[in-house]
mmCIF file as gemmi writes it, N, C-alpha and C atoms, coordinates in Angstrom:
data_model
loop_
_atom_site.group_PDB
_atom_site.id
_atom_site.type_symbol
_atom_site.label_atom_id
_atom_site.label_alt_id
_atom_site.label_comp_id
_atom_site.label_asym_id
_atom_site.label_entity_id
_atom_site.label_seq_id
_atom_site.pdbx_PDB_ins_code
_atom_site.Cartn_x
_atom_site.Cartn_y
_atom_site.Cartn_z
_atom_site.occupancy
_atom_site.B_iso_or_equiv
_atom_site.pdbx_formal_charge
_atom_site.auth_seq_id
_atom_site.auth_asym_id
_atom_site.pdbx_PDB_model_num
ATOM 1 N N . MET Axp A 1 ? -1.882 4.861 2.361 1 0 ? 1 A 1
ATOM 2 C CA . MET Axp A 1 ? -2.845 5.877 2.691 1 0 ? 1 A 1
ATOM 3 C C . MET Axp A 1 ? -3.874 6.025 1.563 1 0 ? 1 A 1
ATOM 4 N N . LEU Axp A 2 ? -3.401 5.96 0.332 1 0 ? 2 A 1
ATOM 5 C CA . LEU Axp A 2 ? -4.312 6.091 -0.804 1 0 ? 2 A 1
ATOM 6 C C . LEU Axp A 2 ? -5.38 5.002 -0.781 1 0 ? 2 A 1
ATOM 7 N N . GLN Axp A 3 ? -5.001 3.793 -0.393 1 0 ? 3 A 1
ATOM 8 C CA . GLN Axp A 3 ? -5.982 2.7 -0.312 1 0 ? 3 A 1
ATOM 9 C C . GLN Axp A 3 ? -7.047 2.998 0.737 1 0 ? 3 A 1
ATOM 10 N N . HIS Axp A 4 ? -6.65 3.583 1.865 1 0 ? 4 A 1
ATOM 11 C CA . HIS Axp A 4 ? -7.62 3.937 2.9 1 0 ? 4 A 1
ATOM 12 C C . HIS Axp A 4 ? -8.589 5.009 2.402 1 0 ? 4 A 1
ATOM 13 N N . ILE Axp A 5 ? -8.061 5.973 1.668 1 0 ? 5 A 1
ATOM 14 C CA . ILE Axp A 5 ? -8.91 7.032 1.125 1 0 ? 5 A 1
ATOM 15 C C . ILE Axp A 5 ? -9.881 6.456 0.102 1 0 ? 5 A 1
ATOM 16 N N . GLU Axp A 6 ? -9.374 5.617 -0.785 1 0 ? 6 A 1
ATOM 17 C CA . GLU Axp A 6 ? -10.236 4.995 -1.789 1 0 ? 6 A 1
ATOM 18 C C . GLU Axp A 6 ? -11.324 4.154 -1.139 1 0 ? 6 A 1
ATOM 19 N N . PHE Axp A 7 ? -10.968 3.402 -0.093 1 0 ? 7 A 1
ATOM 20 C CA . PHE Axp A 7 ? -11.952 2.581 0.597 1 0 ? 7 A 1
ATOM 21 C C . PHE Axp A 7 ? -13.009 3.452 1.261 1 0 ? 7 A 1
ATOM 22 N N . ALA Axp A 8 ? -12.593 4.55 1.898 1 0 ? 8 A 1
ATOM 23 C CA . ALA Axp A 8 ? -13.547 5.447 2.55 1 0 ? 8 A 1
ATOM 24 C C . ALA Axp A 8 ? -14.521 6.039 1.535 1 0 ? 8 A 1
ATOM 25 N N . LEU Axp A 9 ? -14.011 6.461 0.382 1 0 ? 9 A 1
ATOM 26 C CA . LEU Axp A 9 ? -14.876 7.005 -0.665 1 0 ? 9 A 1
ATOM 27 C C . LEU Axp A 9 ? -15.821 5.943 -1.211 1 0 ? 9 A 1
ATOM 28 N N . PHE Axp A 10 ? -15.304 4.754 -1.434 1 0 ? 10 A 1
ATOM 29 C CA . PHE Axp A 10 ? -16.12 3.641 -1.932 1 0 ? 10 A 1
ATOM 30 C C . PHE Axp A 10 ? -17.219 3.306 -0.935 1 0 ? 10 A 1
ATOM 31 N N . ASN Axp A 11 ? -16.85 3.205 0.343 1 0 ? 11 A 1
ATOM 32 C CA . ASN Axp A 11 ? -17.805 2.87 1.39 1 0 ? 11 A 1
ATOM 33 C C . ASN Axp A 11 ? -18.868 3.964 1.536 1 0 ? 11 A 1
ATOM 34 N N . ALA Axp A 12 ? -18.459 5.211 1.494 1 0 ? 12 A 1
ATOM 35 C CA . ALA Axp A 12 ? -19.412 6.314 1.596 1 0 ? 12 A 1
ATOM 36 C C . ALA Axp A 12 ? -20.388 6.306 0.428 1 0 ? 12 A 1
ATOM 37 N N . ASN Axp A 13 ? -19.89 6.038 -0.746 1 0 ? 13 A 1
ATOM 38 C CA . ASN Axp A 13 ? -20.738 5.994 -1.936 1 0 ? 13 A 1
ATOM 39 C C . ASN Axp A 13 ? -21.753 4.851 -1.839 1 0 ? 13 A 1
ATOM 40 N N . ASN Axp A 14 ? -21.303 3.705 -1.379 1 0 ? 14 A 1
ATOM 41 C CA . ASN Axp A 14 ? -22.189 2.532 -1.298 1 0 ? 14 A 1
ATOM 42 C C . ASN Axp A 14 ? -23.234 2.667 -0.195 1 0 ? 14 A 1
ATOM 43 N N . THR Axp A 15 ? -22.949 3.43 0.839 1 0 ? 15 A 1
ATOM 44 C CA . THR Axp A 15 ? -23.879 3.576 1.956 1 0 ? 15 A 1
ATOM 45 C C . THR Axp A 15 ? -24.615 4.914 1.913 1 0 ? 15 A 1
ATOM 46 N N . GLN Axp A 16 ? -24.431 5.656 0.833 1 0 ? 16 A 1
ATOM 47 C CA . GLN Axp A 16 ? -25.088 6.956 0.656 1 0 ? 16 A 1
ATOM 48 C C . GLN Axp A 16 ? -24.755 7.914 1.808 1 0 ? 16 A 1
ATOM 49 N N . GLN Axp A 17 ? -23.502 7.876 2.254 1 0 ? 17 A 1
ATOM 50 C CA . GLN Axp A 17 ? -23.047 8.763 3.317 1 0 ? 17 A 1
ATOM 51 C C . GLN Axp A 17 ? -21.987 9.718 2.776 1 0 ? 17 A 1
ATOM 52 N N . SER Axp A 18 ? -21.662 10.706 3.572 1 0 ? 18 A 1
ATOM 53 C CA . SER Axp A 18 ? -20.626 11.666 3.206 1 0 ? 18 A 1
ATOM 54 C C . SER Axp A 18 ? -19.264 11.181 3.664 1 0 ? 18 A 1
ATOM 55 N N . CYS Axp A 19 ? -18.247 11.747 3.052 1 0 ? 19 A 1
ATOM 56 C CA . CYS Axp A 19 ? -16.879 11.415 3.415 1 0 ? 19 A 1
ATOM 57 C C . CYS Axp A 19 ? -16.054 12.693 3.292 1 0 ? 19 A 1
ATOM 58 N N . ALA Axp A 20 ? -15.125 12.89 4.228 1 0 ? 20 A 1
ATOM 59 C CA . ALA Axp A 20 ? -14.282 14.082 4.192 1 0 ? 20 A 1
ATOM 60 C C . ALA Axp A 20 ? -12.834 13.691 4.46 1 0 ? 20 A 1
ATOM 61 N N . LEU Axp A 21 ? -11.93 14.448 3.892 1 0 ? 21 A 1
ATOM 62 C CA . LEU Axp A 21 ? -10.502 14.251 4.108 1 0 ? 21 A 1
ATOM 63 C C . LEU Axp A 21 ? -9.935 15.562 4.645 1 0 ? 21 A 1
ATOM 64 N N . LEU Axp A 22 ? -9.218 15.467 5.755 1 0 ? 22 A 1
ATOM 65 C CA . LEU Axp A 22 ? -8.601 16.643 6.359 1 0 ? 22 A 1
ATOM 66 C C . LEU Axp A 22 ? -7.089 16.532 6.202 1 0 ? 22 A 1
ATOM 67 N N . PHE Axp A 23 ? -6.483 17.527 5.587 1 0 ? 23 A 1
ATOM 68 C CA . PHE Axp A 23 ? -5.039 17.556 5.403 1 0 ? 23 A 1
ATOM 69 C C . PHE Axp A 23 ? -4.476 18.676 6.268 1 0 ? 23 A 1
ATOM 70 N N . ILE Axp A 24 ? -3.594 18.323 7.167 1 0 ? 24 A 1
ATOM 71 C CA . ILE Axp A 24 ? -2.977 19.311 8.047 1 0 ? 24 A 1
ATOM 72 C C . ILE Axp A 24 ? -1.488 19.35 7.757 1 0 ? 24 A 1
ATOM 73 N N . ASP Axp A 25 ? -0.979 20.523 7.451 1 0 ? 25 A 1
ATOM 74 C CA . ASP Axp A 25 ? 0.439 20.706 7.178 1 0 ? 25 A 1
ATOM 75 C C . ASP Axp A 25 ? 1.064 21.409 8.375 1 0 ? 25 A 1
ATOM 76 N N . LEU Axp A 26 ? 1.872 20.679 9.123 1 0 ? 26 A 1
ATOM 77 C CA . LEU Axp A 26 ? 2.506 21.255 10.305 1 0 ? 26 A 1
ATOM 78 C C . LEU Axp A 26 ? 3.91 21.739 9.945 1 0 ? 26 A 1
ATOM 79 N N . ASP Axp A 27 ? 4.135 23.036 10.133 1 0 ? 27 A 1
ATOM 80 C CA . ASP Axp A 27 ? 5.454 23.596 9.873 1 0 ? 27 A 1
ATOM 81 C C . ASP Axp A 27 ? 6.479 22.985 10.822 1 0 ? 27 A 1
ATOM 82 N N . LYS Axp A 28 ? 7.645 22.717 10.297 1 0 ? 28 A 1
ATOM 83 C CA . LYS Axp A 28 ? 8.784 22.228 11.09 1 0 ? 28 A 1
ATOM 84 C C . LYS Axp A 28 ? 8.539 20.867 11.76 1 0 ? 28 A 1
ATOM 85 N N . PHE Axp A 29 ? 7.645 20.045 11.184 1 0 ? 29 A 1
ATOM 86 C CA . PHE Axp A 29 ? 7.386 18.731 11.774 1 0 ? 29 A 1
ATOM 87 C C . PHE Axp A 29 ? 8.435 17.707 11.337 1 0 ? 29 A 1
ATOM 88 N N . LYS Axp A 30 ? 8.978 17.845 10.146 1 0 ? 30 A 1
ATOM 89 C CA . LYS Axp A 30 ? 9.974 16.892 9.652 1 0 ? 30 A 1
ATOM 90 C C . LYS Axp A 30 ? 11.185 16.77 10.583 1 0 ? 30 A 1
ATOM 91 N N . PRO Axp A 31 ? 11.719 17.876 11.101 1 0 ? 31 A 1
ATOM 92 C CA . PRO Axp A 31 ? 12.85 17.733 12.024 1 0 ? 31 A 1
ATOM 93 C C . PRO Axp A 31 ? 12.519 16.913 13.28 1 0 ? 31 A 1
ATOM 94 N N . ILE Axp A 32 ? 11.278 16.975 13.736 1 0 ? 32 A 1
ATOM 95 C CA . ILE Axp A 32 ? 10.879 16.157 14.892 1 0 ? 32 A 1
ATOM 96 C C . ILE Axp A 32 ? 10.958 14.682 14.528 1 0 ? 32 A 1
ATOM 97 N N . ASN Axp A 33 ? 10.403 14.327 13.378 1 0 ? 33 A 1
ATOM 98 C CA . ASN Axp A 33 ? 10.479 12.934 12.93 1 0 ? 33 A 1
ATOM 99 C C . ASN Axp A 33 ? 11.926 12.499 12.726 1 0 ? 33 A 1
ATOM 100 N N . ASP Axp A 34 ? 12.728 13.361 12.142 1 0 ? 34 A 1
ATOM 101 C CA . ASP Axp A 34 ? 14.133 13.023 11.894 1 0 ? 34 A 1
ATOM 102 C C . ASP Axp A 34 ? 14.91 12.847 13.198 1 0 ? 34 A 1
ATOM 103 N N . ALA Axp A 35 ? 14.633 13.701 14.177 1 0 ? 35 A 1
ATOM 104 C CA . ALA Axp A 35 ? 15.388 13.669 15.432 1 0 ? 35 A 1
ATOM 105 C C . ALA Axp A 35 ? 14.928 12.553 16.366 1 0 ? 35 A 1
ATOM 106 N N . TYR Axp A 36 ? 13.615 12.335 16.442 1 0 ? 36 A 1
ATOM 107 C CA . TYR Axp A 36 ? 13.082 11.407 17.446 1 0 ? 36 A 1
ATOM 108 C C . TYR Axp A 36 ? 12.481 10.134 16.86 1 0 ? 36 A 1
ATOM 109 N N . GLY Axp A 37 ? 12.349 10.08 15.547 1 0 ? 37 A 1
ATOM 110 C CA . GLY Axp A 37 ? 11.791 8.896 14.898 1 0 ? 37 A 1
ATOM 111 C C . GLY Axp A 37 ? 10.293 9.02 14.653 1 0 ? 37 A 1
ATOM 112 N N . HIS Axp A 38 ? 9.815 8.238 13.701 1 0 ? 38 A 1
ATOM 113 C CA . HIS Axp A 38 ? 8.412 8.311 13.298 1 0 ? 38 A 1
ATOM 114 C C . HIS Axp A 38 ? 7.47 7.86 14.411 1 0 ? 38 A 1
ATOM 115 N N . HIS Axp A 39 ? 7.927 6.953 15.247 1 0 ? 39 A 1
ATOM 116 C CA . HIS Axp A 39 ? 7.079 6.469 16.341 1 0 ? 39 A 1
ATOM 117 C C . HIS Axp A 39 ? 6.713 7.623 17.288 1 0 ? 39 A 1
ATOM 118 N N . ILE Axp A 40 ? 7.696 8.416 17.645 1 0 ? 40 A 1
ATOM 119 C CA . ILE Axp A 40 ? 7.447 9.574 18.513 1 0 ? 40 A 1
ATOM 120 C C . ILE Axp A 40 ? 6.648 10.629 17.76 1 0 ? 40 A 1
ATOM 121 N N . GLY Axp A 41 ? 6.958 10.835 16.491 1 0 ? 41 A 1
ATOM 122 C CA . GLY Axp A 41 ? 6.205 11.791 15.674 1 0 ? 41 A 1
ATOM 123 C C . GLY Axp A 41 ? 4.735 11.42 15.588 1 0 ? 41 A 1
ATOM 124 N N . ASP Axp A 42 ? 4.449 10.132 15.418 1 0 ? 42 A 1
ATOM 125 C CA . ASP Axp A 42 ? 3.064 9.663 15.377 1 0 ? 42 A 1
ATOM 126 C C . ASP Axp A 42 ? 2.356 9.911 16.704 1 0 ? 42 A 1
ATOM 127 N N . LYS Axp A 43 ? 3.056 9.653 17.81 1 0 ? 43 A 1
ATOM 128 C CA . LYS Axp A 43 ? 2.458 9.895 19.126 1 0 ? 43 A 1
ATOM 129 C C . LYS Axp A 43 ? 2.151 11.377 19.323 1 0 ? 43 A 1
ATOM 130 N N . LEU Axp A 44 ? 3.042 12.233 18.838 1 0 ? 44 A 1
ATOM 131 C CA . LEU Axp A 44 ? 2.825 13.669 18.94 1 0 ? 44 A 1
ATOM 132 C C . LEU Axp A 44 ? 1.591 14.088 18.15 1 0 ? 44 A 1
ATOM 133 N N . LEU Axp A 45 ? 1.446 13.563 16.946 1 0 ? 45 A 1
ATOM 134 C CA . LEU Axp A 45 ? 0.271 13.892 16.131 1 0 ? 45 A 1
ATOM 135 C C . LEU Axp A 45 ? -1.016 13.469 16.812 1 0 ? 45 A 1
ATOM 136 N N . VAL Axp A 46 ? -1.019 12.277 17.385 1 0 ? 46 A 1
ATOM 137 C CA . VAL Axp A 46 ? -2.201 11.798 18.086 1 0 ? 46 A 1
ATOM 138 C C . VAL Axp A 46 ? -2.524 12.715 19.269 1 0 ? 46 A 1
ATOM 139 N N . ALA Axp A 47 ? -1.48 13.19 19.938 1 0 ? 47 A 1
ATOM 140 C CA . ALA Axp A 47 ? -1.688 14.039 21.115 1 0 ? 47 A 1
ATOM 141 C C . ALA Axp A 47 ? -2.228 15.421 20.757 1 0 ? 47 A 1
ATOM 142 N N . ILE Axp A 48 ? -1.828 15.97 19.603 1 0 ? 48 A 1
ATOM 143 C CA . ILE Axp A 48 ? -2.238 17.344 19.278 1 0 ? 48 A 1
ATOM 144 C C . ILE Axp A 48 ? -3.496 17.42 18.44 1 0 ? 48 A 1
ATOM 145 N N . LEU Axp A 49 ? -3.879 16.329 17.779 1 0 ? 49 A 1
ATOM 146 C CA . LEU Axp A 49 ? -5.088 16.358 16.954 1 0 ? 49 A 1
ATOM 147 C C . LEU Axp A 49 ? -6.301 16.051 17.816 1 0 ? 49 A 1
ATOM 148 N N . PRO Axp A 50 ? -7.414 16.728 17.53 1 0 ? 50 A 1
ATOM 149 C CA . PRO Axp A 50 ? -8.621 16.468 18.326 1 0 ? 50 A 1
ATOM 150 C C . PRO Axp A 50 ? -9.148 15.057 18.092 1 0 ? 50 A 1
ATOM 151 N N . SER Axp A 51 ? -9.699 14.467 19.123 1 0 ? 51 A 1
ATOM 152 C CA . SER Axp A 51 ? -10.296 13.137 18.982 1 0 ? 51 A 1
ATOM 153 C C . SER Axp A 51 ? -11.753 13.282 18.58 1 0 ? 51 A 1
ATOM 154 N N . GLU Axp A 52 ? -12.358 12.173 18.226 1 0 ? 52 A 1
ATOM 155 C CA . GLU Axp A 52 ? -13.759 12.182 17.759 1 0 ? 52 A 1
ATOM 156 C C . GLU Axp A 52 ? -14.707 12.551 18.842 1 0 ? 52 A 1
């Protein structure tokens, strides 16, 4: 993840564009990942986060 952030910042700097990072802390999300696996947890995140 850090490499993606660094690349986004580097790319934004080189193209004179802005870059933003959004950090969302979901309460009680770890038990979902533990119970159903990261694959299901990832699908849940995609479903609840707004798309572009």
